[in-house]
N, C-alpha and C positions, 0 to 999 in steps of 0.2 A: 406264444406268449400267454400269460395268465391274466384274465380280465374278470371282474366280478360285476354283475348287473343285478341290482335289487337283491343282493345276497346270494345270487346264483353264480358259482364259479364256472368259468369257461376256459377252454384251451383253443385259441384262435390263431390263424396264420398272421404273420406280421403284415402290417399295412391295412388291416381291416378297419373300416370306418366305424364310428360309434353307433350309427343307426343299425348297421348289420350286426354289431355285437348285441344290441338290444333284441333284435328279432331272433338271433341265434339262441338267446336265453329263453325264448318263448314268451317274451314280453311285447308290449305294443307301444308305439309312438306314432303320432300323426305326422303326415307330411303331404305337401302339395307339389313342391318344386323338384324333389328328387325323382330320378327315373333310372331304371337299371342300365340303359344304354346311352345315357347322357351324362355330361359332367356335373358333379355336385357343386352348387353355387350358394346354398343357404339363403335363397331369396324369400321364402315364405315365413321363416322363423317359427314354424310350428313344431319342429322336431327337437325342441329344447329339452335338455337333460342337465342334471347336476353331475359334475364330474370332478374327480380328484385323483392325484397320482402320488406315489411315494417319491421321496427325494433322497439322493445320496449325499452323505456327509463327506468331510475331507478325507476320511479313511477309505472312501470308495464303497462303503456299505450303506444300505438303506437306514435312515434315521428311525429310531424306535420311540414309542410313547411311554408313558409311565408304567404301563402293564407289560412292557417288553415286546409289544406287537409293532409291526411296521406301521409307521405313522403316515396317514393320508392327508395331503395338503389339498384342500378343496379350492377350486376356482371361485372367485367372488361372485360371479354371475352365471346364470344358466348358459349353456353352450348349445349351438346348433349341432345336432348329432351327425348330420349328413356330411359336414365339412370337417369334422373332428376325427383325427386318427387315434384309434385306441392304442395304448402303449402298455408295456409290461407293468403289471401290478395295478392298473387303473381300476377305479371303482366308479360305477355309473348308477345314478338314481333316476327313475322315470316318475311320471305322475302317480304311479301306483304306490310309491313309498315316499314321495316328496311333495309337501304342500306348496313349496316355492315353485316347483315345476308345474303343478296343476294350476296355480293361479296365473303363471306366466303364459301358459298355453291358452287358458280361457281369455286372457287379455288380448293375445294375438288373434284369436278367433273373433273377438269383438271388433277389433280394428279391420279385419278382413271383411266383415259383414257391414262395415260402416256405410259404404256406398253401394253395396250389392243389391240389385233389384229383387223385390219379393215376388217374382213371377214364376216360382216353382210349378204352379199348376199348369202353366202353358209352355214350360221348358222341356225340350226333348230329353234332357239329361235327368229329368225327375225319376227317381227310383234307382239310378245308377250313378249318382253324383257324389263324388268324394267330399265336396263341401257340405252337402246335406248330412252325410254320415258323421263327419268329424264335428260339425256343429252340434249334433245331438249328443255325441259322446264326450266332447271336451269343452263345449261352450257353456255360457251362463244360463241359457234358456230364455233370456229376455233382453231386449235392447234398452239402453239408457238414453238413446239418441232419438229425439222426436222431430228433428229438422228434415227438410226435404233433401232427398239424396241427389248425388251428382247424376246428371243425365248425359248420355252420349249416343252415338249412332247405334241403332239396332237393325238387325236383318241386313247387314252390310256385306255385299258379295265380294269376297276376295278372288273368286274364280267361279266358273260354272258349277263347280262341285263343292266349294267350301263357303259357308256363310259365317260371318263374324258378328257377334253381339258384344260391342265394346263395353256396355254397362256391366256385363257379367264377368269380364276379365278380372282375375285377381293378381295379375302380374307375376305369375310363377316363372315365366320365361322359358317354359318347356318348348314352345313352338319356335322361339327364336333360336335356342340352342340346337334344336333338331335340324333346322335348315343349315346352320353353320357347320355342324359336326357330322351329319350323316350324308346328305346328298352334296354338301359343299356349296350351298347357294345362299348368299347373303341377301335375302329378299324381304325379310320380316324383322322388325325391330321396335323398340320403345321410341315413342315420340313425345316431346314435351317433358316436363319435370313435375315432381311432387304430386299433388292431387289432380293435376291435369294430364297425367301420363296416360297414354293409350297405345295399343298395338296397331300397326298398319304396315302396308307394303308399299314399295315404290310403284310408280305408274306402270300399268301393264298387268298388275295382279300377280298371282302366284304362278310359277311355271308348272306345266303339266309334267307328269312323270311319277312323283312320289309325294305330292302335296297332301293327299288324303290322310297320311299318317298323323297329322297334327290333330285330326278329329278324334283319334283314338287316345292320344296322350294328354289331351286337354282335360284337366281334372274337374272342370265345371262345364256349363253349357255355353261357353263363349264361342267355340269353334264347332260347327255342326256339319254333318254330311248332308248336303243339299238334296241328294238323290233319295235319301231315307227320311228326310225331315217331315215331321208331322204324320208319319206313317203308323206310329203306335208307341206305347209305353214299353219300357224295358221288360216288365214282368208279363206283358202280353205276348212276347215273342217266344217261339220255340227255338232254343239255342242248340245248334248241331255242330260239334267240332268235326272238321273234315279237311280235305286237301284241295287247293286250287289247281285246276288243270288247264289254265289258259296258256301256260308256257311250261317248259320242261323243268323249271326250278322246283315246283311242288311246294309252294308256300303253305304254311299252316293257317287256316282260316276258321272262323265261326260263322255259320250261315244262320241268320235270324229270319224266321218265317212267321207270318201271321195270317190266319184265315186262308191258308193254302197258297199265299203269295210270298215270294222271296222279296223281302223289304230292305234288308241291310246285310252287308258283309263287313266284318271287322277282323283285324289281325289277331292271330293266336301265336303264342311263343313256341318256337322250335329253335333252340340255340344252335343246332347244327345246320339248319337250312336258311330260314329267313330271319332268324333271331325274333323280331316282333314286327318287322316292317312288311308292307305290301306296296305294289305298284298301283297306280291309279286305275289301270284297266282291270286288275283283279278286284279292286274295291268297288268301283263304280259301274263296271260294264256288265252288270248282272240282270238288267231289266228285261232282257229277252227271255229269261227263264219263266216269266209269268205273263208275257204278252204275245198274243197271236199264236198260241200253241195249237198244234194238231192234237185233238183229243179222241178222235175215232178214226178207224181205217177208211180209206177212199179206194174205190175201184172204178175202172174206166168202162163206161158203157156208151155206145154210139158216139165215141170220140170225146166224151166229156167225163170228168170225175164226179162221182156222187158218194155220199156218205154210206157206210155199210157197217156191219158188225164183223167181228173176227171170223165167225164161221163163214160168212159170205166171202171175206177176203181169202181165207184158206181155199175155198172152192174155186175162186177166181185164179189163184196161183196154180191149183191143180190142173185147171183147164189150159192155162197159158203155158205151163211147162210140160204138158203131156207129150209133145213131140220132141222134147230135148232130152238127151241122155244126161243124167245127173252129173257126170264127170265133166260135161261141157259148160256147166254153170260157173260164171265168174263171181267170186266172193270178195268184196272190197269193203273195208271198214276204215273209220277215222283213226288217226294215230293217238287220240286221247281216250280210246276205249280201254276199259279196265283189263287187267291181266286175266281175270275170270272170264270175261267176254272173249278175250283172245284165245283162251284155252278151249272154250266151247266151240269156237269157229275152227280151231286147228283139228279137234277131234271130229267135227262134223265134216270138214273137207276130206279128212282121211277116210271116213265112211263112204263118202260119195266117190272117192278116187279123183277129186277135183284138183287140178294143179294150178289153175288160174286164181290164186289167192294172193291178196296184197293188203297192205295198210299204207295210208298216205296222210300227211307228208312224212317223208323219211329221206335219209341220205344214202347214197349208194355204197358207202364204205364203213367198215368197223375197224377202229384202230387197235393196235396191240401194244402200244406204249404204256408205261405205268400211269395209272389213272389218278387224277387229283380229286380231292373233295372240296366242298365250299369252304371248309375250315382251313384247308391247305392254301386256298386263294387268299383268305383273310389274313393269314400269317406268313405269306410269302415275302421274301426280300427282293424278288425280281419278278415282274409280270410282263409277258409279251402277249398281246391280243392280236390275232391274225384273222382278217376277213370276217369280222363279226360286227353287226350292228346290235349291240346288247339292248338298246332301248326297244327294239322290235322283237328280239329273240329271247332274251332272258334278263329282264330289267333288274331284278334283285341281285343278280350276279354283279351288276355294276356297283351296287352298294358294298358288296363284299370286297371288291377291288379298292374302293375308296377307303374302306376300313384298313386295308393293308397299307395304304399310303399315309395314314395317320398313326402308324405304329403297330397295327395288328393286335391291339389290346382287346382280348375277350374277357368280359367281366367274370369274376370268380363265381363259382357256384357253391352255395351253402345248402344245408338241409332245408332252410326256409325258401330256397329257390335261388334265382340269379341275384347277385349282390345288388342291393337297392342303391347304394352309392359306392362306386368304385373310384377311389381317390387317384388312380392312375389316369383317368379320363380328365382332360382339361378343356376349359372353354376356349373357343376359337383355336383349335389345334393346328399346329404347323404340319402341312402335308409335304411329302417328299415325291414330287413328280418324277424325279430321276429314277425311281423304282419301276416306272411304267413305260412301256413302249407299245405303240399302236401301229399296226401295219395293215393297210387296206384303205377303204373309203372313209371319208370324214363322217363321224358319228357323235353321239352324245358323250362318249367317254374320251373323245379326241382332246378336248380342252384340258383334261387333267393329266395328260401324258407329257413327260419330259422329252420323249423321242417320238416323232411322228413321221411315218413313211408311207407315201401313197404307193399302192401296188394293186394289181389285179389278183383276185383270190386264187385263180387256178394255178399260178406258179409262185405264190408268195413264199411257201415253205422252201421250195428249191432255191429261190433267190436268197433266203435267209441263211441257208447252209453255205452258199457261196456268194457272199454279199458283194454287190457291185455299186453301192452308194454309201456315203458316209453314215446315213441314218441306219441302214441295214447293218453296217459294220458295228455301229454303236449298240444296236439291239442284240446282236450276237455276243458282243463283249459283255453286255449286261447279264445275259444268261450264264455265260461261262464263268463270270466272277462271283456268282451268287451261291449261297449255301442251300437255299430253299426256293429254287426257281419254279415257276409254273407257266405253261404255255396254254392259252385259251384259243380254240379254233371255232370259227363260226361258219355260217351257211355259205359264204362266198368261197371258202376253201373246201368244206366237206361236200357241198352240193355238186361241185365239179370234180370230185375226187376220183381217182383211179387206183389201181394196185400200186402204182409208183408212189402215190401220196402216202400210203401205209408205210412203205419202206423209208420214205423221206422223214416222216414224223418219228419213226423208231430211231433213225440215225440221229436226228436232232436231240431226242431224249437221251440217247446213250452218250452223245458227245458233250452235252451240257449238264446231265444229271437232273433234267427237268421232269416234272410230272405234267401230264397233259389232261386238260378238261375239254372234251368235245361237246359243244352245245347241240343237243339233239334237235331234230326238226319238229317233232311233236311231243306233246306232254308225256306220252307213254311209248314213244317209238323205241326207246331203249328196251322196255319190257317186252313189247311185241316182237322185236327182233330176236330176243332170247327164246321166244316160242317158235321161231322160224316161220312166222306168218309172212312169207315171201313167195314169189312165183316159183313153182317147181320147174324142173328142167323142161325147156321147150315152151314154157308159157310166157306170155308178154306182160302179165300183171296189169296193174292199173293203167299203164300206158296203152294197153291193147283193148281198153274198154269198148271202143267203137266197133271192133271186129268180133267181140264176144257173141256167141249165139244167143245167150241170155245172161242176165246179170242181176246180182243183189248188191245194193249199196247201202251202207249204214252210216248216216250222218256225214255224207260227202255230197258236195254240190259242184261237180265239174262243169256243168253248163253255166251256172251263175258266176263261176270264177273265170269263165272263158278258156278253160283248159281242154276239155274234151266234149264230144257229143255222145249221146246215148246210143247203144246198139239198136239196130232195126228189130232185133228179136225182143222177147218178153223181158220187161224190166220191173224189178221190185225195189222200191226206195223205202228205207226206214229212217225217219227223221223227226225232229221236234217241231219243225215249221214247214210250211208249204214253200219250199225253195223252188228256183227255176228248174232244177233237175226233177223235183217231185211233180211239178206241173206236167212234165212230159212222160211220167212213168205210167205203167199199166196198173200197178197196185201200190198204194202208199200206206205204210204202217206207222202209227204214232210211236215215237220214241220218248225216252226220258232224258233229261239233262244229267250231267255228271254231278250236279248238286243233289240229285235224287237217287243216287246209286250207293249200294254197298259193294265194296271191292277193294282193289289194290292197284296202285300205279307205281312206276319206277322212274325216278327223276334222272336228271342228266348225270349225276355222280354215281348212279347205281343204287340209290337208297329206296327200299320198298316202303311205301307210305300208304296209309289206310284212307279210304273214302267211306263216309257214313251218309245215310239217307236222311235228307231234310224233309220236313213235313210240307211238301208242295203238292198242289192239286194238279194232276196230270191227266185226268180223265181216264181213258183206256190205254194210255201210253205204256209201253213195255220196254225193258232193257233188251240188249242183244241176245242174251241167253234164252229168254222166253220167246223172242221173235224167231230165233233159229229153230226152236221147238215147233212153232207154227209152220215154218217153211219145211221142216222135216216131215210134218204130217201131210203137207201138200204133195211131197215127193214119195210118200209111203215108206219113210225111214224112221226108225226109233233112235233118237240121238243118244250117245253115251253120256253126255253132260246135259242135265235137264234143270239144274238149279245151282244156286251159289255154293252150297255145301259140296256137291259133287265136283264142281269146278275147282274149289279149293283143294279137295283131295287129289285131283288130277295134277294140280300145280305142285303140290308137295311131292308127288311121285316124280314129276318132271324136273323140278328145280332143287329138290331137297330142302325146301324151306316152308315152314308153316306160316301162311299169310293171314290166318284167322286169329293169331295171337301176337300181332306186331306191337312193340312198345310205342308210346306216344310220339317219340322222336323218330320212329321208323327204324328199319334194320338195314345197315349198309352191307352190300355184297358186291365187291369189286371184281369178283372172279366169275361172273355169269357169262357164259359163252354166247355171243351174239352173231347171228348170221347176217349176210349182206348180199345184195343183188342190185343190178342196174335199175335205175328209176325210169328215165325216159319222159318224165313229166316235170316241167320247170316248177321250182318252189321259190317264192319270194316271201320272206318273213313279214308278217303283218300282225301286230298285237291287237289293235282295235279292229275287230271285224265289223262289217256294216251293220249286222244285226244287234251289236252291242250298244248302238246309239239309242237315245231315247225314242219312245214310240212315235212322238210327233214328227220325227224325221224319217219315218218309214215311208216307203213308196205306196202308191195306190194299190188297190186289190189286184192281185195278179190274175193272169188268164189261166183258166183251168182246162181249156180245150186246145188241142194241138192245131193252132191256126184257125180254130172255129170260134163261134160266139162264146164269150166267157159267161160263167155262171158260178157264183159264190155259194158253196155249200153252207147250210145253216148249222154252224158248229154249236149244237145244243148243249154239249158238255163243256162249255167254255170255262176257263179259270175264273173263280169268283173275284170280285173287285176289291175285297178287303173291307167290307162293312161300311162304316161311316167315314172312312178315310178319303 
């Protein structure tokens, strides 16, 4: 359809909102209540525009004016652009060409600021506040109201993580709509009427899970991240776009650091993965990255650990490994290690001839059924979740499922980005629980399902193929009657999987035409499996750690998790903190967190996503590539991969993909071959790890001697505290 904005002709898709027409023309209009992933409601009245449309006469043709041009009939009052649908031939005027609009917007800004507190110097939103920016651009510049402003509760905790300042709230209703439309929780709403209106929640506060997203979408300083509160101004942070690796979804995030400390994590848009939402663990569970870090190597002397430099650590490893053939060394890494780190380990193990290589956690099977993407999930007309606790395994996947239940509407993408107001999104949307079946244990997604079937994970797929209950028969019928069905498999199924499971899932997919999304056990276990970082023939892998003659573990804590004990032989631990496993090691090497790495990870759908290095203080901490170089020096070997560039070149040779030039949304590759091997170590999904809790909940200083008197090393290179914060 043809639309004209401030004299600029446009050709837009039908159904486009007026506000998106304005931005498509390269013009500007202020808004507070509109949001790309929420329904347009026209609450703030700031996006006012003049608009007019042609009118057809009795003959079916557009009426003409005296000059023979199509006559435009203008609406008598300015209209809210976010709730107005642009139509064929419509003309729109913004404040740039209309004095009426400019005066109306200045008046609305004056009313918005009527009771707003003038506490910008102490507000965390200062410097990143939409109200500040729009008041400067569209306001009068001075207030005509000298009376005392309305007062309400300040610093009011809605939960442990979210603080509400009711005086600053401008009633845009973003937070209310978010809870109703995205996680499907009616917990926040307007209370009272008129000038007494305020936002509050029911007794019990906000539910955990996805509550932190309201701190991102709040246009003012009314809803604040309590973990990052008073930690710094927006312009004082170093903003680093990267990828979250707490779970296999791979959400896009921005890491905000100040004075070497990680102070805040905010959501970043990736339409294909997390859209713009984060789980609470990914947003608030970052304090460990700047607390209690190991900043120098530790070596064991006389039964106790002491601080050392890297040269001393290399010498200690050389002595300790002198009686061990390099091929007998066990090499075990965490499943959230980057692809580049995995490539370095794979080449290093090949040089040593070591077969005892593994990553953990992982599942023992790799499926061959057609793979689903997160967008497939969001647009599916039938979903069956089997053996998954998504709240612990992949929280944002739960939001994509709920998106499917409310119609699977993905906002349109324009040249100016995601549609600011998609008129297909409606307030308080009707969900269709009959599109979802959940088979397994009761979990957070259970209450949204129209079909609920209790089942053990190990035989759930087999029972679904040959249903023996009404619920299972209904779930199978749901898949068979759908056009775009998706099956989601979780840890209860995949963790106990055998070769028969692979054939059963393939049979289910062929029978119903469903795509399958397997929730990986680790953030990058999909990518590491593609590199065949698994036990070679005859090796026990991570499950055989106790019997290994010597071992190297990177960011794994089997002792602290109560899974395995360390081998009696020489043990090297590479970690960010002094874990229970590190306390028993012979050499401890300081590591960096994934917030401090450049590299690549592969999420649960097979999408290659980039990690960038945030400006955090890590002392002498090193990533796995540099650490393996030190280990190779101790063994007298020159590694083939010695840095990020050589690792990326090796990955391109191995996978046929350049990971150093990934687009912002990542690169999807569903055809990567992934190896599988038995695990032998139980895996229970746990999103909130103990170290992700605040520092005051940490335990006392751990013992550094194997059963001997403890002695805490003076960590002289400790992370700075962040100045006057």
